[in-house]
C-alpha positions as a Markdown table, in Angstrom:
| # | Residue | x | y | z |
|---|---|---|---|---|
| 1 | Met | 5.0 | 5.1 | -7.0 |
| 2 | Ser | 1.9 | 7.3 | -7.4 |
| 3 | Leu | 3.4 | 8.9 | -10.5 |
| 4 | Leu | 3.1 | 5.6 | -12.3 |
| 5 | Leu | -0.5 | 5.0 | -11.4 |
| 6 | Gly | -1.8 | 7.1 | -14.4 |
| 7 | Glu | 0.2 | 5.0 | -16.9 |
| 8 | Asp | -0.5 | 1.8 | -18.6 |
| 9 | Thr | 2.7 | 0.3 | -17.3 |
| 10 | Thr | 2.1 | -2.7 | -14.9 |
| 11 | Leu | 4.2 | -5.2 | -13.1 |
| 12 | Val | 3.2 | -8.7 | -13.8 |
| 13 | Tyr | 4.5 | -11.7 | -11.8 |
| 14 | Asp | 6.3 | -14.2 | -13.9 |
| 15 | Thr | 6.1 | -17.6 | -12.0 |
| 16 | Thr | 8.8 | -19.2 | -14.2 |
| 17 | Ala | 11.4 | -16.6 | -13.2 |
| 18 | Ser | 9.9 | -15.7 | -9.7 |
| 19 | Arg | 10.2 | -12.0 | -10.7 |
| 20 | Phe | 7.9 | -9.2 | -11.7 |
| 21 | Ala | 8.1 | -8.0 | -15.3 |
| 22 | Phe | 7.3 | -4.6 | -16.6 |
| 23 | Gln | 4.5 | -4.6 | -19.2 |
| 24 | Gly | 2.9 | -1.8 | -21.2 |
| 25 | Val | 6.0 | 0.5 | -21.2 |
| 26 | Thr | 5.3 | 2.8 | -24.1 |
| 27 | Thr | 7.5 | 5.5 | -25.8 |
| 28 | Gly | 7.1 | 8.8 | -24.0 |
| 29 | Ser | 5.7 | 7.4 | -20.8 |
| 30 | Leu | 7.3 | 8.1 | -17.5 |
| 31 | Ser | 8.5 | 4.5 | -17.2 |
| 32 | Ala | 10.2 | 4.8 | -20.6 |
| 33 | Glu | 11.8 | 8.1 | -19.6 |
| 34 | Leu | 13.1 | 6.4 | -16.5 |
| 35 | Gly | 14.9 | 4.0 | -18.8 |
| 36 | Leu | 12.6 | 1.0 | -18.4 |
| 37 | Arg | 11.6 | -1.2 | -21.2 |
| 38 | Asp | 8.7 | -3.6 | -21.8 |
| 39 | Gly | 9.8 | -7.0 | -20.5 |
| 40 | Asp | 12.4 | -5.8 | -18.1 |
| 41 | Arg | 12.4 | -8.1 | -15.0 |
| 42 | Leu | 12.7 | -6.4 | -11.7 |
| 43 | Glu | 15.5 | -7.9 | -9.6 |
| 44 | Ser | 16.0 | -5.6 | -6.7 |
| 45 | Val | 15.3 | -2.2 | -5.1 |
| 46 | Asn | 17.9 | -0.7 | -2.8 |
| 47 | Gly | 19.4 | -4.2 | -2.3 |
| 48 | Thr | 16.2 | -6.0 | -1.6 |
| 49 | Thr | 15.6 | -8.9 | -4.0 |
| 50 | Ile | 12.0 | -8.6 | -5.3 |
| 51 | Asp | 11.0 | -12.3 | -5.8 |
| 52 | Asp | 7.5 | -12.3 | -4.4 |
| 53 | Leu | 4.7 | -10.0 | -3.2 |
| 54 | Glu | 6.0 | -9.9 | 0.4 |
| 55 | Ala | 9.4 | -8.7 | -0.8 |
| 56 | Ala | 7.8 | -6.1 | -3.0 |
| 57 | Leu | 5.6 | -4.8 | -0.1 |
| 58 | Tyr | 8.7 | -4.8 | 2.1 |
| 59 | Ala | 10.6 | -2.7 | -0.4 |
| 60 | Ile | 7.8 | -0.2 | -0.7 |
| 61 | Ser | 7.5 | 0.2 | 3.1 |
| 62 | Glu | 11.2 | 0.4 | 3.7 |
| 63 | Asn | 11.8 | 3.0 | 1.0 |
| 64 | Asp | 8.7 | 5.1 | 1.6 |
| 65 | Thr | 10.9 | 8.1 | 2.6 |
| 66 | Ala | 14.0 | 7.3 | 0.6 |
| 67 | Thr | 15.6 | 10.0 | -1.4 |
| 68 | Glu | 17.4 | 7.6 | -3.7 |
| 69 | Leu | 16.4 | 4.3 | -5.3 |
| 70 | Arg | 18.8 | 1.8 | -6.7 |
| 71 | Val | 16.9 | -0.4 | -9.1 |
| 72 | Arg | 18.3 | -3.5 | -10.9 |
| 73 | Val | 16.5 | -5.1 | -13.8 |
| 74 | Gln | 17.3 | -8.0 | -16.1 |
| 75 | Arg | 17.0 | -7.1 | -19.7 |
| 76 | Gly | 17.3 | -10.3 | -21.7 |
| 77 | Thr | 20.6 | -11.7 | -20.5 |
| 78 | Gln | 22.0 | -8.4 | -19.2 |
| 79 | Trp | 21.8 | -6.6 | -15.9 |
| 80 | Val | 20.9 | -3.0 | -16.0 |
| 81 | Asp | 21.3 | -0.8 | -12.9 |
| 82 | Phe | 19.5 | 2.5 | -12.4 |
| 83 | Thr | 19.9 | 5.1 | -9.6 |
| 84 | Tyr | 17.0 | 7.5 | -9.2 |
| 85 | Thr | 17.2 | 10.6 | -7.0 |
| 86 | Leu | 13.8 | 11.6 | -5.6 |
| 87 | Val | 13.2 | 15.3 | -5.1 |
| 88 | Pro | 10.4 | 16.2 | -2.7 |
């Protein structure tokens, strides 16, 4: 998570969808290199549905020492799944 702090990418809560949407993803940024696009809506992290702040904080704490993150986003009408391997 700390790698993304220096970027302009943010997660903004969309009340109409009850999901967080990525905003400010720019070409060449780490977020873009990870495959994310502006407007992608975060659905889940390692099986935890991220539908509010409590779920997001839970996912962060539960995956603090994870070596792999499975992330699902909704891009338009399609689901896109990513698996990230974290190297210490």
